[in-house]
C-alpha positions in Angstrom: -148.5 88.5 20.3 -152.1 89.1 19.1 -154.3 86.0 18.8 -154.6 85.9 15.0 -150.8 85.8 14.3 -150.4 83.1 17.0 -153.1 80.9 15.3 -151.4 81.4 11.9 -148.0 80.5 13.4 -149.4 77.4 15.0 -151.0 76.3 11.7 -147.7 76.9 9.8 -145.8 74.8 12.3 -148.3 72.0 12.0 -148.0 72.1 8.2 -144.2 71.9 8.4 -144.3 69.0 10.7 -146.8 67.1 8.5 -144.6 67.7 5.4 -141.5 66.5 7.3 -143.3 63.4 8.3 -144.3 62.7 4.7 -140.7 63.1 3.6 -139.2 60.7 6.1 -137.6 57.6 4.7 -138.9 54.1 5.7 -137.6 53.3 9.2 -137.3 49.6 8.5 -137.6 46.9 5.8 -141.2 46.3 6.9 -142.1 49.6 5.3 -140.3 49.0 2.0 -142.7 47.6 -0.6 -141.9 44.1 -1.8 -143.4 42.3 -4.8 -144.5 38.8 -5.0 -144.1 37.4 -8.5 -147.4 37.2 -10.4 -146.7 33.6 -11.3 -147.8 32.6 -7.8 -151.5 32.2 -7.0 -152.7 33.9 -3.8 -155.7 32.7 -1.9 -157.3 34.9 0.7 -158.8 33.6 4.0 -161.7 35.4 5.7 -161.0 37.7 8.7 -160.9 36.0 12.1 -160.2 37.2 15.6 -157.9 35.1 17.8 -159.1 35.2 21.4 -156.8 32.6 22.9 -153.0 32.2 22.5 -153.3 28.9 20.7 -155.3 30.6 18.0 -152.4 32.8 17.1 -150.0 32.3 14.2 -147.4 34.4 16.2 -147.4 37.2 18.7 -149.6 37.7 21.7 -153.2 38.6 22.6 -153.4 42.3 23.7 -154.2 43.1 27.3 -157.9 44.1 27.6 -158.5 42.9 24.1 -161.3 44.7 22.3 -163.6 42.2 20.5 -165.3 42.8 17.2 -168.9 41.7 16.7 -168.8 38.4 14.7 -171.5 39.8 12.3 -169.1 42.5 11.3 -166.4 40.1 10.0 -168.0 39.6 6.5 -168.0 43.4 6.0 -164.3 43.4 6.5 -163.9 40.6 4.0 -165.8 42.7 1.4 -163.5 45.7 2.1 -160.3 43.5 1.7 -161.7 42.1 -1.5 -162.2 45.6 -2.8 -158.7 46.7 -1.8 -157.0 43.7 -3.4 -159.2 44.1 -6.5 -157.6 47.4 -7.3 -154.4 45.7 -8.4 -153.8 43.4 -11.4 -153.1 40.2 -9.5 -156.0 37.6 -9.5 -157.0 36.3 -6.1 -159.1 33.4 -5.0 -161.3 34.3 -2.0 -162.0 31.3 0.3 -165.5 31.0 1.7 -166.0 31.5 5.5 -167.3 28.0 5.8 -165.0 25.3 7.0 -162.4 27.6 8.7 -159.6 25.8 10.5 -160.6 24.3 13.8 -158.2 26.5 15.7 -160.2 29.7 14.8 -163.3 28.4 16.6 -162.1 26.2 19.4 -160.3 27.0 22.7 -157.2 25.3 24.0 -155.2 25.6 27.2 -151.8 26.1 25.4 -149.9 29.3 26.2 -148.1 29.1 22.8 -149.3 30.1 19.3 -150.4 26.9 17.6 -152.5 28.0 14.6 -149.9 27.9 11.8 -150.2 24.2 11.0 -154.0 24.5 10.9 -153.8 27.4 8.4 -151.2 25.5 6.3 -153.5 22.5 6.2 -156.4 24.8 5.3 -154.3 26.3 2.4 -153.5 22.8 1.1 -157.1 21.8 1.3 -158.0 24.7 -0.9 -155.1 24.3 -3.3 -153.4 27.5 -2.4 -149.7 28.3 -3.2 -149.8 31.3 -1.0 -152.4 32.0 1.6 -153.1 35.5 3.0 -154.5 35.2 6.5 -156.0 38.5 7.9 -156.5 38.7 11.7 -158.0 41.2 14.1 -156.0 41.4 17.3 -157.7 44.4 18.9 -160.9 46.3 18.0 -162.4 49.3 19.7 -165.3 51.2 18.0 -165.5 55.0 17.8 -167.7 56.4 20.6 -169.2 59.5 19.2 -169.7 60.9 15.7 -167.6 62.3 12.8 -167.7 65.7 14.5 -166.5 64.6 17.9 -165.8 61.6 20.1 -165.5 60.4 23.6 -163.4 57.5 22.4 -161.6 57.3 19.1 -161.5 54.2 17.0 -158.5 51.9 17.7 -157.6 48.7 15.8 -154.8 46.3 15.5 -154.7 44.1 12.4 -152.1 41.5 11.4 -151.7 40.0 8.0 -149.8 36.8 7.4 -148.7 35.7 3.9 -148.1 31.9 4.2 -146.1 29.8 1.8 -148.2 26.7 1.8 -145.8 24.2 0.3 -143.0 24.9 2.8 -145.4 25.6 5.7 -143.8 28.9 6.7 -144.7 32.6 7.2 -143.4 34.3 4.1 -144.2 37.8 5.2 -146.1 39.5 8.0 -147.6 43.0 8.1 -148.9 44.7 11.3 -151.2 47.8 11.5 -152.1 49.3 14.8 -153.5 52.8 15.2 -155.8 54.9 17.4 -157.0 58.0 15.7 -155.9 61.2 17.5 -156.9 64.8 17.1 -154.8 67.9 16.4 -154.7 68.9 20.1 -153.2 65.5 21.1 -150.8 64.8 18.3 -149.3 67.6 16.1 -147.3 65.0 14.2 -150.5 63.3 13.1 -151.9 66.5 11.6 -151.4 65.1 8.1 -153.5 62.0 8.8 -156.2 64.0 10.5 -156.6 66.3 7.5 -156.3 63.4 5.0 -159.3 61.9 6.8 -161.3 65.1 6.1 -160.8 66.5 9.6 -163.3 63.9 10.9 -163.3 61.1 13.3 -163.6 57.8 11.3 -165.0 54.5 12.3 -163.0 51.4 13.3 -164.0 49.8 10.0 -162.7 52.8 8.0 -159.5 52.7 10.0 -159.2 49.0 9.3 -159.4 49.7 5.6 -156.4 52.0 5.9 -154.6 49.0 7.5 -155.5 46.8 4.6 -154.1 49.2 2.1 -150.9 49.5 4.1 -150.5 45.7 4.4 -151.0 45.2 0.6 -148.2 47.7 -0.1 -145.9 46.1 2.5 -146.5 42.5 1.4 -146.1 43.4 -2.3 -149.5 42.3 -3.3 
C-alpha cells in the first residue's frame, strides 16, 4: 500500500479510537459527578505535599516520589482558586499560615495519621466541609512544548472532609503522565485537546483540579 493511504488509514483509526474513548460510560462511581448541597460552606486548604506516611490522610507515599519545589505551591493554590471560582458556590480559602503540624513535621509512624490534624484545622477555621488538596507525586516536563526527554507526571489527591463528624466525605485521585501519539493511540484525544503540545506539570495539575471538582460535586 502506498505511504499516503497508510497515513490516512492510521489517522482514521486514531480518530475512531478517540471517539470511542469519549463515548465510554464511567467505569465506576468515582467518575459519576455528585453534588454537595449549596447549604454547606466549603473551606479550601492550601496545597501540601506529604513526604512521610504519617502526613497522609490515607494511601501511601509513591516509590521514588517526585518532590515539588515549595515555592511552586502558592501558584497551585491560585490555579485551584480559579477553577473553583468558575462555579456558583462561594468558597473560603484558608491562608497558608498555621497549617496543621503534621504537614511540616516528621514522625516515625508507618500509618497515615494526618486526618485528626486536618479536622482540628477545619474546626479552628470554622469550616463545615474542608477541601484538602495534596500532591503525592510531581515530575516536571523535561524539554519544551515541541518535544520532551521526559513528560510531565503528577499525582494529586483531593479530600473533602466533613469536619463535624471527622470523616472523609469524598476523595478524588488524579494521576497522569502525558504520552505522545506514538506511545498511546488511545490517548490521541487528550494529545490533540492539549494542542498537540507537551504541557507542564502545573498545566497537567490544573486538569486534575477540574476533574476533582466534577467528581466531588463542587
